[in-house]
C-alpha positions as a Markdown table, in Angstrom:
| # | Residue | x | y | z |
|---|---|---|---|---|
| 1 | Unk | 14.1 | 14.6 | -23.5 |
| 2 | Unk | 14.3 | 16.3 | -26.8 |
| 3 | Unk | 17.4 | 18.0 | -27.9 |
| 4 | Unk | 16.0 | 21.6 | -27.6 |
| 5 | Unk | 14.7 | 20.8 | -24.1 |
| 6 | Unk | 18.1 | 19.6 | -23.3 |
| 7 | Unk | 19.8 | 22.6 | -24.6 |
| 8 | Unk | 17.7 | 24.9 | -22.8 |
| 9 | Unk | 18.2 | 23.2 | -19.6 |
| 10 | Unk | 21.8 | 23.2 | -19.8 |
| 11 | Unk | 22.0 | 27.0 | -20.4 |
| 12 | Unk | 19.7 | 27.5 | -17.4 |
| 13 | Unk | 22.0 | 25.3 | -15.3 |
| 14 | Unk | 25.2 | 27.3 | -16.3 |
| 15 | Unk | 23.3 | 30.5 | -15.5 |
| 16 | Unk | 21.7 | 29.2 | -12.1 |
| 17 | Unk | 24.0 | 26.2 | -10.9 |
| 18 | Unk | 22.5 | 24.1 | -8.1 |
| 19 | Unk | 24.3 | 24.5 | -4.7 |
| 20 | Unk | 27.1 | 22.0 | -4.4 |
| 21 | Unk | 26.6 | 19.1 | -1.9 |
| 22 | Unk | 29.1 | 16.4 | -0.9 |
| 23 | Unk | 27.7 | 12.9 | -2.0 |
| 24 | Unk | 27.8 | 11.8 | 1.5 |
| 25 | Unk | 25.7 | 14.6 | 2.9 |
| 26 | Unk | 22.3 | 13.4 | 1.9 |
| 27 | Unk | 19.3 | 15.5 | 3.3 |
| 28 | Unk | 18.1 | 14.5 | 6.8 |
| 29 | Unk | 15.9 | 11.5 | 6.5 |
| 30 | Unk | 12.4 | 11.7 | 8.2 |
| 31 | Unk | 9.0 | 13.3 | 7.8 |
| 32 | Unk | 10.3 | 16.2 | 6.2 |
| 33 | Unk | 11.0 | 14.1 | 3.0 |
| 34 | Unk | 7.3 | 14.7 | 2.2 |
| 35 | Unk | 7.1 | 18.5 | 2.8 |
| 36 | Unk | 7.1 | 21.0 | -0.2 |
| 37 | Unk | 6.7 | 20.0 | -3.7 |
| 38 | Unk | 7.6 | 16.8 | -5.3 |
| 39 | Unk | 8.3 | 14.9 | -8.6 |
| 40 | Unk | 7.4 | 11.3 | -9.4 |
| 41 | Unk | 9.3 | 8.8 | -11.5 |
| 42 | Unk | 7.7 | 5.4 | -12.2 |
| 43 | Unk | 9.2 | 2.1 | -13.6 |
| 44 | Unk | 7.9 | 3.1 | -17.2 |
| 45 | Unk | 10.1 | 6.2 | -17.2 |
| 46 | Unk | 13.6 | 4.6 | -17.0 |
| 47 | Unk | 13.7 | 3.8 | -20.6 |
| 48 | Unk | 13.2 | 7.5 | -21.8 |
| 49 | Unk | 14.3 | 9.4 | -18.9 |
| 50 | Unk | 18.0 | 10.1 | -19.9 |
| 51 | Unk | 20.7 | 11.2 | -17.7 |
| 52 | Unk | 19.6 | 11.2 | -14.1 |
| 53 | Unk | 21.9 | 14.3 | -13.4 |
| 54 | Unk | 20.2 | 16.3 | -16.1 |
| 55 | Unk | 16.7 | 15.3 | -14.8 |
| 56 | Unk | 17.7 | 16.1 | -11.0 |
| 57 | Unk | 19.0 | 19.5 | -12.2 |
| 58 | Unk | 15.8 | 20.5 | -13.9 |
| 59 | Unk | 13.8 | 19.5 | -10.8 |
| 60 | Unk | 16.1 | 21.4 | -8.5 |
| 61 | Unk | 15.8 | 24.6 | -10.8 |
| 62 | Unk | 12.1 | 24.5 | -10.5 |
| 63 | Unk | 12.2 | 24.1 | -6.6 |
| 64 | Unk | 11.3 | 20.4 | -6.3 |
| 65 | Unk | 12.2 | 19.3 | -2.6 |
| 66 | Unk | 11.5 | 15.5 | -3.1 |
| 67 | Unk | 12.0 | 13.0 | -5.7 |
| 68 | Unk | 9.5 | 9.9 | -5.5 |
| 69 | Unk | 11.1 | 6.8 | -7.3 |
| 70 | Unk | 9.2 | 3.5 | -8.0 |
| 71 | Unk | 11.5 | 0.8 | -7.2 |
| 72 | Unk | 9.3 | -2.1 | -8.3 |
| 73 | Unk | 5.7 | -3.5 | -8.6 |
| 74 | Unk | 4.1 | -6.8 | -8.0 |
| 75 | Unk | 3.9 | -6.9 | -11.8 |
| 76 | Unk | 7.7 | -6.8 | -12.3 |
| 77 | Unk | 9.1 | -10.3 | -13.1 |
| 78 | Unk | 9.6 | -12.6 | -10.1 |
| 79 | Unk | 13.4 | -12.6 | -10.2 |
| 80 | Unk | 13.7 | -8.7 | -10.1 |
| 81 | Unk | 13.3 | -6.7 | -6.9 |
| 82 | Unk | 14.2 | -3.4 | -8.8 |
| 83 | Unk | 12.9 | -2.2 | -12.0 |
| 84 | Unk | 16.2 | -0.6 | -12.8 |
| 85 | Unk | 18.9 | -0.6 | -10.0 |
| 86 | Unk | 21.3 | 1.3 | -11.9 |
| 87 | Unk | 19.1 | 4.2 | -12.7 |
| 88 | Unk | 17.7 | 4.2 | -9.4 |
| 89 | Unk | 21.2 | 4.5 | -7.8 |
| 90 | Unk | 21.8 | 7.3 | -10.2 |
| 91 | Unk | 18.6 | 9.2 | -9.4 |
| 92 | Unk | 19.3 | 9.0 | -5.7 |
| 93 | Unk | 22.9 | 10.3 | -6.0 |
| 94 | Unk | 22.0 | 13.1 | -8.4 |
| 95 | Unk | 18.9 | 14.2 | -6.3 |
| 96 | Unk | 21.1 | 14.3 | -3.1 |
| 97 | Unk | 23.8 | 16.4 | -5.0 |
| 98 | Unk | 21.2 | 18.9 | -5.8 |
| 99 | Unk | 19.9 | 19.0 | -2.1 |
| 100 | Unk | 16.7 | 17.1 | -2.7 |
| 101 | Unk | 15.3 | 14.1 | -0.7 |
| 102 | Unk | 14.4 | 10.8 | -2.4 |
| 103 | Unk | 11.5 | 8.6 | -1.2 |
| 104 | Unk | 11.2 | 5.0 | -2.8 |
| 105 | Unk | 7.6 | 3.7 | -3.4 |
| 106 | Unk | 6.4 | 0.3 | -4.2 |
| 107 | Unk | 3.1 | -1.2 | -5.5 |
| 108 | Unk | 2.3 | -4.3 | -3.6 |
| 109 | Unk | -0.3 | -6.8 | -5.0 |
| 110 | Unk | -1.1 | -8.0 | -1.6 |
| 111 | Unk | -1.6 | -11.5 | -2.7 |
| 112 | Unk | 1.9 | -12.8 | -2.2 |
| 113 | Unk | 3.0 | -11.0 | 1.0 |
| 114 | Unk | 6.3 | -12.7 | 1.1 |
| 115 | Unk | 7.2 | -11.3 | -2.2 |
| 116 | Unk | 5.9 | -7.9 | -1.3 |
| 117 | Unk | 8.1 | -7.8 | 1.7 |
| 118 | Unk | 11.0 | -9.0 | 0.0 |
| 119 | Unk | 10.9 | -6.1 | -2.4 |
| 120 | Unk | 10.0 | -3.8 | 0.4 |
| 121 | Unk | 13.2 | -4.8 | 2.4 |
| 122 | Unk | 15.2 | -4.3 | -0.9 |
| 123 | Unk | 14.3 | -0.8 | -1.1 |
| 124 | Unk | 14.9 | 0.0 | 2.6 |
| 125 | Unk | 18.3 | -1.6 | 2.4 |
| 126 | Unk | 19.3 | -0.2 | -1.2 |
| 127 | Unk | 22.7 | 1.3 | -1.2 |
| 128 | Unk | 24.3 | 3.3 | -4.1 |
| 129 | Unk | 27.9 | 2.9 | -5.1 |
| 130 | Unk | 28.5 | 6.0 | -3.0 |
| 131 | Unk | 26.9 | 4.6 | 0.0 |
| 132 | Unk | 23.6 | 6.5 | -0.1 |
| 133 | Unk | 20.2 | 5.4 | 0.8 |
| 134 | Unk | 16.5 | 6.4 | 0.3 |
| 135 | Unk | 15.4 | 8.9 | 2.7 |
| 136 | Unk | 11.9 | 7.4 | 3.3 |
| 137 | Unk | 9.7 | 4.7 | 1.9 |
| 138 | Unk | 5.9 | 4.9 | 0.8 |
| 139 | Unk | 3.6 | 2.1 | 0.0 |
| 140 | Unk | 1.4 | 2.5 | -3.1 |
| 141 | Unk | -1.9 | 1.2 | -1.9 |
| 142 | Unk | -4.4 | 0.6 | -4.9 |
| 143 | Unk | -3.9 | -3.1 | -6.0 |
| 144 | Unk | -7.5 | -4.7 | -5.9 |
| 145 | Unk | -6.4 | -8.3 | -6.7 |
| 146 | Unk | -7.5 | -9.8 | -3.2 |
| 147 | Unk | -11.4 | -10.1 | -2.8 |
| 148 | Unk | -13.5 | -9.7 | -0.9 |
| 149 | Unk | -12.6 | -6.3 | 0.4 |
| 150 | Unk | -12.2 | -7.6 | 4.1 |
| 151 | Unk | -9.7 | -9.9 | 3.0 |
| 152 | Unk | -7.8 | -7.1 | 1.2 |
| 153 | Unk | -7.9 | -5.0 | 4.2 |
| 154 | Unk | -6.5 | -7.7 | 6.3 |
| 155 | Unk | -3.5 | -8.5 | 3.9 |
| 156 | Unk | -3.0 | -4.8 | 3.7 |
| 157 | Unk | -2.9 | -4.2 | 7.5 |
| 158 | Unk | -0.8 | -7.4 | 8.1 |
| 159 | Unk | 1.8 | -6.2 | 5.5 |
| 160 | Unk | 1.7 | -2.7 | 6.8 |
| 161 | Unk | 2.6 | -4.0 | 10.3 |
| 162 | Unk | 5.4 | -6.2 | 9.1 |
| 163 | Unk | 6.7 | -3.1 | 7.2 |
| 164 | Unk | 6.8 | -1.0 | 10.4 |
| 165 | Unk | 8.6 | -3.7 | 12.2 |
| 166 | Unk | 11.3 | -4.1 | 9.6 |
| 167 | Unk | 11.7 | -0.3 | 9.1 |
| 168 | Unk | 11.8 | 0.4 | 12.8 |
| 169 | Unk | 9.8 | 3.0 | 14.9 |
| 170 | Unk | 11.9 | 6.0 | 14.0 |
| 171 | Unk | 11.7 | 5.6 | 10.3 |
| 172 | Unk | 9.2 | 8.0 | 8.5 |
| 173 | Unk | 6.6 | 5.9 | 6.2 |
| 174 | Unk | 4.3 | 7.2 | 3.8 |
| 175 | Unk | 0.8 | 5.7 | 2.5 |
| 176 | Unk | -0.1 | 6.4 | -1.1 |
| 177 | Unk | -3.9 | 5.9 | -0.8 |
| 178 | Unk | -6.8 | 6.3 | -3.1 |
| 179 | Unk | -9.0 | 9.4 | -3.3 |
| 180 | Unk | -12.1 | 9.8 | -1.2 |
| 181 | Unk | -14.6 | 9.0 | -4.1 |
| 182 | Unk | -12.7 | 5.8 | -4.8 |
| 183 | Unk | -13.2 | 4.7 | -1.3 |
| 184 | Unk | -16.7 | 5.6 | -0.7 |
| 185 | Unk | -19.6 | 3.0 | -0.5 |
| 186 | Unk | -20.9 | 1.4 | -3.7 |
| 187 | Unk | -19.2 | 0.2 | -6.8 |
| 188 | Unk | -15.9 | 1.8 | -6.3 |
| 189 | Unk | -12.2 | 1.0 | -6.1 |
| 190 | Unk | -11.9 | 0.2 | -2.5 |
| 191 | Unk | -15.1 | 0.6 | -0.5 |
| 192 | Unk | -14.5 | 1.2 | 3.3 |
| 193 | Unk | -10.8 | 2.0 | 2.9 |
| 194 | Unk | -9.1 | 1.5 | 6.3 |
| 195 | Unk | -7.6 | 5.1 | 6.7 |
| 196 | Unk | -7.9 | 5.0 | 10.5 |
| 197 | Unk | -6.2 | 1.7 | 10.9 |
| 198 | Unk | -3.4 | 2.6 | 8.6 |
| 199 | Unk | -2.8 | 5.8 | 10.8 |
| 200 | Unk | -1.1 | 3.5 | 13.3 |
| 201 | Unk | 1.5 | 2.4 | 10.9 |
| 202 | Unk | 2.1 | 5.5 | 8.6 |
| 203 | Unk | 3.4 | 8.9 | 9.6 |
| 204 | Unk | 2.0 | 10.8 | 6.3 |
| 205 | Unk | -0.6 | 10.1 | 3.7 |
| 206 | Unk | -0.5 | 10.8 | 0.0 |
| 207 | Unk | -3.9 | 10.8 | -1.5 |
| 208 | Unk | -4.1 | 10.3 | -5.2 |
| 209 | Unk | -6.5 | 13.0 | -5.7 |
| 210 | Unk | -6.5 | 12.9 | -9.5 |
| 211 | Unk | -8.8 | 15.5 | -10.8 |
| 212 | Unk | -7.5 | 14.3 | -14.3 |
| 213 | Unk | -9.8 | 11.4 | -13.9 |
| 214 | Unk | -13.0 | 13.3 | -14.8 |
| 215 | Unk | -13.2 | 14.4 | -11.0 |
| 216 | Unk | -13.9 | 17.9 | -11.9 |
| 217 | Unk | -14.7 | 19.9 | -15.1 |
| 218 | Unk | -13.3 | 23.4 | -14.2 |
| 219 | Unk | -10.5 | 25.0 | -12.2 |
| 220 | Unk | -12.9 | 25.8 | -9.5 |
| 221 | Unk | -14.1 | 22.3 | -9.3 |
| 222 | Unk | -10.6 | 20.9 | -9.3 |
| 223 | Unk | -9.8 | 23.4 | -6.3 |
| 224 | Unk | -12.9 | 22.0 | -4.5 |
| 225 | Unk | -12.1 | 18.4 | -5.1 |
| 226 | Unk | -8.6 | 18.8 | -4.0 |
| 227 | Unk | -9.5 | 20.6 | -1.0 |
| 228 | Unk | -12.1 | 18.3 | 0.0 |
| 229 | Unk | -9.6 | 15.2 | -0.3 |
| 230 | Unk | -7.0 | 17.0 | 1.7 |
| 231 | Unk | -9.3 | 17.9 | 4.5 |
| 232 | Unk | -11.0 | 14.4 | 4.6 |
| 233 | Unk | -7.7 | 12.6 | 4.7 |
| 234 | Unk | -6.4 | 15.0 | 7.4 |
| 235 | Unk | -9.4 | 14.5 | 9.5 |
| 236 | Unk | -9.8 | 10.7 | 9.2 |
| 237 | Unk | -6.0 | 10.0 | 9.9 |
| 238 | Unk | -4.9 | 12.9 | 11.9 |
| 239 | Unk | -1.7 | 12.7 | 9.9 |
| 240 | Unk | 0.1 | 15.2 | 7.5 |
| 241 | Unk | -1.0 | 14.9 | 4.0 |
| 242 | Unk | 1.0 | 15.4 | 0.8 |
| 243 | Unk | -1.5 | 15.6 | -2.1 |
| 244 | Unk | -0.8 | 14.1 | -5.6 |
| 245 | Unk | -3.0 | 16.2 | -7.8 |
| 246 | Unk | -3.4 | 14.1 | -11.0 |
| 247 | Unk | -1.8 | 13.5 | -14.4 |
| 248 | Unk | 0.3 | 16.5 | -15.5 |
| 249 | Unk | -0.8 | 17.5 | -18.9 |
| 250 | Unk | -4.1 | 15.8 | -18.7 |
| 251 | Unk | -5.7 | 19.0 | -17.2 |
| 252 | Unk | -5.2 | 22.7 | -17.9 |
| 253 | Unk | -2.5 | 24.9 | -16.5 |
| 254 | Unk | -5.3 | 26.6 | -14.6 |
| 255 | Unk | -6.4 | 23.3 | -13.1 |
| 256 | Unk | -2.8 | 22.6 | -12.1 |
| 257 | Unk | -2.6 | 25.8 | -10.4 |
| 258 | Unk | -6.0 | 25.1 | -8.7 |
| 259 | Unk | -4.5 | 21.9 | -7.2 |
| 260 | Unk | -1.5 | 23.8 | -5.7 |
| 261 | Unk | -3.7 | 26.5 | -4.3 |
| 262 | Unk | -6.0 | 24.1 | -2.6 |
| 263 | Unk | -3.0 | 22.3 | -1.1 |
| 264 | Unk | -1.7 | 25.7 | 0.3 |
| 265 | Unk | -5.0 | 27.0 | 1.4 |
| 266 | Unk | -6.1 | 23.9 | 3.3 |
| 267 | Unk | -2.7 | 23.3 | 4.8 |
| 268 | Unk | -1.3 | 20.2 | 3.1 |
| 269 | Unk | 2.2 | 19.3 | 4.1 |
| 270 | Unk | 3.3 | 18.9 | 0.5 |
| 271 | Unk | 1.8 | 18.7 | -3.1 |
| 272 | Unk | 2.8 | 17.1 | -6.4 |
| 273 | Unk | 1.6 | 16.2 | -9.9 |
| 274 | Unk | 2.0 | 12.8 | -11.6 |
| 275 | Unk | 4.6 | 12.6 | -13.0 |
| 276 | Unk | 7.9 | 14.3 | -13.9 |
| 277 | Unk | 8.2 | 13.1 | -17.5 |
| 278 | Unk | 4.8 | 14.7 | -18.1 |
| 279 | Unk | 5.6 | 18.2 | -16.5 |
| 280 | Unk | 5.3 | 21.2 | -18.8 |
| 281 | Unk | 5.8 | 24.9 | -18.1 |
| 282 | Unk | 2.3 | 25.1 | -16.6 |
| 283 | Unk | 3.1 | 22.3 | -14.1 |
| 284 | Unk | 6.3 | 23.9 | -13.0 |
| 285 | Unk | 4.7 | 27.3 | -12.5 |
| 286 | Unk | 1.8 | 25.8 | -10.5 |
| 287 | Unk | 4.1 | 23.9 | -8.1 |
| 288 | Unk | 6.3 | 26.9 | -7.8 |
| 289 | Unk | 3.3 | 28.6 | -6.2 |
| 290 | Unk | 3.3 | 26.3 | -3.1 |
| 291 | Unk | 6.3 | 28.0 | -1.7 |
| 292 | Unk | 9.0 | 26.7 | 0.6 |
């Protein structure tokens, strides 16, 4: 964060302080962790993120209800179950202090399920110095290391069932899934993606409806593309949908606003853009339009 942005944020924080919360009083865990607007942090952000309290304060000022934090990836060196446990703890405590929920997310490779489960358990059991935890966990389903597709599906469903057993029946789980175009038939990322089968494990679906990936050329096209993705995943899974609307900054402010309008109009449970470090004034304005 540059010096000017930090100075402006500190002035705003002084004028509009976030409501105080005792560190032990984290927001209630459950499905509501996925409602409303969100912001994403991935493992590449830790080196430049800066003070977690400042970042969480900026999100809270702009009405973000949930922070999604990547804990690790199958790509992370084998000895590390967390990309940055110190920064992770700071983000959890700062977000909770600002009245936000925090969802852990992990990208499995699906090749070494023992490794994937070890890192999933690490996220589920993670405890900050103040004794706080993540409010939910979401699996980022996009790795295509396993082929053919039927073997990949089998590995994914097996991992998902073990995740559910480990988390317990009462723990809300999210599935971060590819968009509809990436899972249709033909030469696509994941043909025949098992949405319906995954609905037996996951409580909410988060489609990566990235209009920034040349999915639409205009704001109206972004609206239609986003609306179709939400409606499709709602129909095929019969689960709430939090739509992730693409790479902030790679589309126009009008397109970002179209993502949020589509989410609101089609009845999405929540909406976000990827990712916090790319948010600009247009991103914040668009997300604010989703409402409480």
